[in-house]
C-alpha angles and dihedrals in degrees: 000000000000090000091054091049090049092050091049089050092049092049090051091048093050091048091049098046097086091050095046092045097046117100114240120254096205138066140169122255113231125191137173102243127165094355095307139078113259118196119179145134125018139273130196128207126242137171113266141178114262142066094302096048092216143066139187121240123206141151124285092222095060095081131018111252092225089057094051090047087066094049124094099192142355137189134236108217133184114257101242110012092042092219112160108239100173145356128225133196102171151358125287092204131019109284119252129227127272111252090232093052132088111299090354127146136183094254091053094048101100143102128195113212119215110229121225090211142003108293116248129211096015135094127230123241127213122232114231118250097215137042119269119249130225112269094033114140112235139182125211120210118217146137113276116226096208102044131061094240130121090216139021133162140228125203132218146137132261110250096184138350132200137163089271107036146014119212116207129185112209120222090236137021111264137174104242097184108148094016096108108135095025113152117247109213131196100246092220101045100024089224120139111254099167148002121235115248110160143353145192129197122226119182109296097357142052125226115214129197116203134175119243114244098227094101091046089054091050092050093049090054090069108030121184118274095001093303098316092102126201133273119259090248089066088069095053093104093053091046091053093045095052108032118178122220115244119238117257085233095043096096089095128161108296121237124251121234116299094265091065102013118156117205113251130247137311123327095242123055113236106216145338131229093220094063131242125349121215113234116191118189129185105206100176140064106020116240110273094022121161116217137179127242118290129182088217096046132237116331110232122180141167148129135269118194136165103234125206093196093289134077106268117244129179136206111196128186121193109213109197129192110227098173122138095266092063087073088074120101121277091209095238140080096263097165093045097233094131095253127098110217119231138183115278119242091021108279096347096076092097088075092062128087088241104029098177134074088216113026089190088073096056126124088252089056089051091052092050093046090050090053090049090050091056093042092056090058099047123098116234090204090069105016137063121194135201135184127222125179124197139184119124140204126231133186133193122221126211092273092056096252117145117226132173126242121247091259109095112244092224130033136182108237094177127017118220110295141158090217097094093187087071091054089049090055091050089054089050089054091055091058092048091059115074115239111258143157137027132301115276100173095166091058091052092052094046092049090053091048090051092054096043093050097037092236123173108297094027121134091203132077114230121244102211092199099052130100107239121223135181119198103198121195123187137153097199151032126276112276097168156102090026102031135256095294095061105066097158094048092049091050091048089054089055092048092050089052090049090051090052089051091048092052087052089056092249120148119212123207107191131198119199105199123201137350098301094054090047094047090070108012100157094112095051093041094050097044087060096041094050094052099040091252133131128264115211121191115207109191094181112044091209089065094061095093091056096041095051092066089072091067116112130171097170094087090247126144096189147333124212128196123187146149113254088196096060098020090229126130122239120277122234091008120179130187112187136208097267096048099266114137137181141168146157118257120200111232137202121224110276126013122003132181118216126196130197121188130185134189128193125219085252091062099255115143133196132180133199128188131194138175123235126182120210111212120170112245096009118141115245119236110261113272112235112252092242091060099046094089092052091048093048091050091053090046089056089052090048094049092049090051092048090049091051090049091050092046091048091047091047091049091049092048092047091048090049091051090048092051091047090051091050090051091048091047091051090048091049091045091052091045092048092049091050092049091047090053091049091047091049091053092045093051092040090229120178141166119250115231118233138167114284090229093052111098119224114260113253117252114258 
């Protein structure tokens, strides 16, 4: 037994020796700021032009530029042992912009520290030449909080990659506080493909956002003053000209001197006094991409979000009315089978178990299809969705008291999830069940609040960082919990539920569908008003699917995509509720410049430009998995439009042929009549007169 244990220990030691013996590639920057030593974030070391042959790369948001402009020198210290491995007194390349600052982006959020001497006790990393692809296995180097090591690594996989950001899902959940600036390495080549900027933890995993290294590589190619760099003080003017507001939560515990320095605060800032910042990201295609010819144009996609210092995440619950009245017709072909369902027996169909000629065109079907429409546009990387259905049964006893049946009036069909296929199946389940019962709006709201906040009885786990949204669909007025004769009491119950949601920081966007809901809309209007949401009246239920596309909870007023080369806007463009956007842009052969512009409801604007080359027969860059659904949806729009154009063209051509034939026929008819007259004259043909009563002789 002891021998086995010894062998196991030796095997572990041998396996660990390379790791233990390897010099770290990361350190913590430490500067005297405000009369104290501040040590936070991470840097990694790379080869660089200049007398020292090396430089340290970190994030621009770690320290304020105006603070560094007052500093003469700082130290780069190992994360655990605190050994000083290098000193720095300036920047080797012009500093970038913090991603949470004005006009900042993840790819621009970097600084390169000039080293005063060759670093000791650390190894240099190599920056990757090409962009990383989705699915690539990566490892992130950082300082562990629970082990006495100067370096440890975490593994994960790239979920998506664009010219501005790389999204990585770690294999396990991990607290990455203090890891800002950590290098993200391709696990196979050990080359740096990104630098860690922000993260969020969801359940058993952590999602990481990192900046691609292409712009760092480009900056290192032309260092300042032939590689000598410039002192921090040289950037004082720039720091004064573009100050960045400090976070209201940025007064974090100050670090002790370098010998016992403790890294500061969380990786992501929590909020900013100067309000939201617009972040515009082009996720596909990469800048400079070469694509082949496409009848629909070049697919361009990205995200626009108003940031409050932190990556924006959403939790969204669809609350769907399944009461008896939703079995009535929506007045449109919701299921797309070419038939518009109507009530059976004229207007008496509502008395039947199946009142419609086509149940797929019911109001309930319109609610579900509207939810699907929104779901298709949301981004599972930043949004979780849940599904709640409500109706409710009530009975009256002999004394006139109203009591509910044992069946709960509201039920969670799908807890919050980023697996949208599960939400799709929950919506399918709603259609399988026949509409029944009355309208217990308060129960639907309370059930959604329970899920979004992870209250007792919830099937969902709360995300404390997410913005919480309810999309509430109903075709009626509240008739429960007190019964149809107590209108005011039922409305009061809804308003109390809305107040509870508001206190839980939940925003409700309500849709009142059809004449009955709009006859007494106070409940749906007030649930939105009291939670800073939007109320949308839908007079004709069949219009709901089109109306719902106007919903936005990303604080965006508009997003525009166009070709600067042709001057034409994108075709089949869609901007969805959570700030995701995509469209097809028609290209000309050769180089094309594309522009995307976004504006928030607060008036902030941001613009991004990229170059795309159209080359016949070229293979398009692979579309990230997370964007495939959006592209396919736009392709369907494009194909439908092309088909309509072809049908219209075919109809026009056919009509033209028909008219030409008619003209030819008339010409031939006129010609034939003229010839017949000439022939008749030539043959001296005539008609013998006979008595009208004389029958014609039978032919022999």
